[in-house]
N, C-alpha and C positions, 0 to 999 in steps of 0.2 A: 506492501496499498503506496501510498505516496507523503504519509505520515511519517511514515517505517520511516522513508529515504531520507524526506526531511531533515528528521532526530538523529542519525548515522554523517549527516551536516555537519549541524552544530556541532555531534558531540567531537568530532574528528577538529572543529573548532574552537575544545578548551569548553566547553559551555557545559554546562549539568540542565541534563535537560527530562523533563519527566510527561505522561502517554497521560490524556483519560480516557476511559477503554464508554466513550458518551454515546454509538451505536447503540444504543441496551435491546436494538428490538430483533435486531437477526440473527440469525442460527446462525455460532460459531466466529459468530462477527469481535465477542471479546476476546474468545480465544485466538485467533489470528490475531490482533492485535500485541498479547501475551506473549506472540512466540516471538514478533516483529521483538518486542520486547526486550527479549534475554538477549535474540542476537545484534541489538545493538547496544545492550546498557542501558539502555530504559525503564526506568522501574514504572510500570501503569498502572491505575487508578483505576479499579473492576469494580461492575456493583458488585451482589451481593445474589442474582437471582438477575436472569435477564428479564427484559419488562421494567427491570427499575425506571426511576421518573433520573430521568437522562441528567437535569438541572440540580437536580439535588448533586448525583455525581460529579458535575463539571463546578460549583461548591461548592463538595469533599475535596475535592482533587486541588482548584486553587487554597485550598487555607492547607493545606498538607506540601503543596508547591514549598510555597507560604514558607512554612515551618521549618522544610529543610531545606532550605537556600539555593534551591535550586532556580536556574536562570529563564527558562521558558519553558511553558503550560503548552505541551499542545494537543487540546482538545477534539478528540477522533469525532464527527457529527452521522460519518459519510455514510450512503445511501437512505437517504433520504430524495425521495420526490417532488420535482417544480408543484408538481399537480394532486400532493396527496396531503391536502392543508391540514391533519392532525396532525399530522410530521412535522409540517411547515413549522405551525407553533409554538409546537415542541419545541424545535430551533429558534424560535422568537423566544421563548421565554429562557434557556439555555442565559442569552445573556443580560436579562432584566434579573438574574437570577447572578448572577456574577456581578454585576454591575454594582450591587450592593458591595462585594467584599472589597471593588474596588471598580468605581465610578467611570477610569478611562479603559476599564479593557470592554472588549478585548479590542490587543491592540492592531492584531493586524484578523481577516479574514480571511482565508484562499479558499478558493472555490475551484478541484482539481473537477474540467471535464473527458472523454473520453474523446476520444479525436474522433472515432466511426461515431459518433452520435448525429454529426452532419448539423442539419441548419435547427433544428432540436433547439441546438445548444444556446440561440438567444433567445426563445422565452425562457432556458433554465436559466441563463445568466439571469434576466432584466428581473424572474422571483422570486431570487436568488437576492438580488441585489435590494431591493425593495424591501426584504421583507430581514434583511441580518447585516445588509452598511458592506456589501463582499468588496475588497478593497485591492483582489487579487486573479491572477488568474494561475492555475498549472493544468497542463493540455498535458497528459497519458499516453501511452499506444499513440508513439508515433513510429513504434521499434517494427512496427507490415506495412502493409499495403498503401493502409491514413495518410491522409498527408496532413489532416488538419485544414485542413484551407474554409474550416469560416471562420477561422483565427480573425480571418482576414475584415472578416464581418464582421467579426462582434468590435474589436481595434476602431473600425469604421461607425458604427453604430451607437457603441455603449460605453466604447473607452476605455477600459480597463486594459493595468497594464498587464501581462505575460510573465511573469519570472522565472520556470521552469515549466520545463517539457520532459517528459518518463517515455526514456525509450530503451527497459526492457521491465525484469521480473524482478534485483538483483535491486539492493538495497541504493548502491554504489549506479544505477542506470537514471537518476534523477541530474537533472543538469540546468544550469540558469539560461533562461531563453535570449539569445542572440535574432536580434531580426536577419540579417545576412544569410543567416545559417538556415537559417529558419527558410525564410525567401531560394536561399537553390536550391533546399530541399522539395518545396514544393513544388515548384519547376522540372523538379530531372536532374537537379547538375549536380547532385551530390555535396560533400562538404570540400 
């Protein structure tokens, strides 16, 4: 997952990183993040049971991250679809709840988009931006046939920066976004 890749990068920079498993509704999502936490050396705050309140978990994770002197807390809220109103409301609730501990939180909201999504990504980004003030994007699955052409439309219509691209499944397969490299790949010129 993108969160694991980010965690590994930040740990390599010498930062203390903690994950919060806020995707409490999808089967195996918490376990997957715990595996990645072990692989990357990032402790994981996980719910006691599936279906637990994600906002309460995020609140507890922020309190724990502060108490343990973490530099970064990355809250995984993956699996939410822009057309599932209950899950989107829960996402907005997470932000309201963590602001009780830190009124300036979250300091960054990164939306991860699958490069194979196509034009549906425009509506996804609009909805997430409206609900939770997305501040940047990561585009994944650029290691196959997908070229992520929707990034051009997103830049033109929405104007959010793309921070990262995912080019594989390993923790080291998240790269900073560079417009020139992206443009060359988009038109088939390679790197």
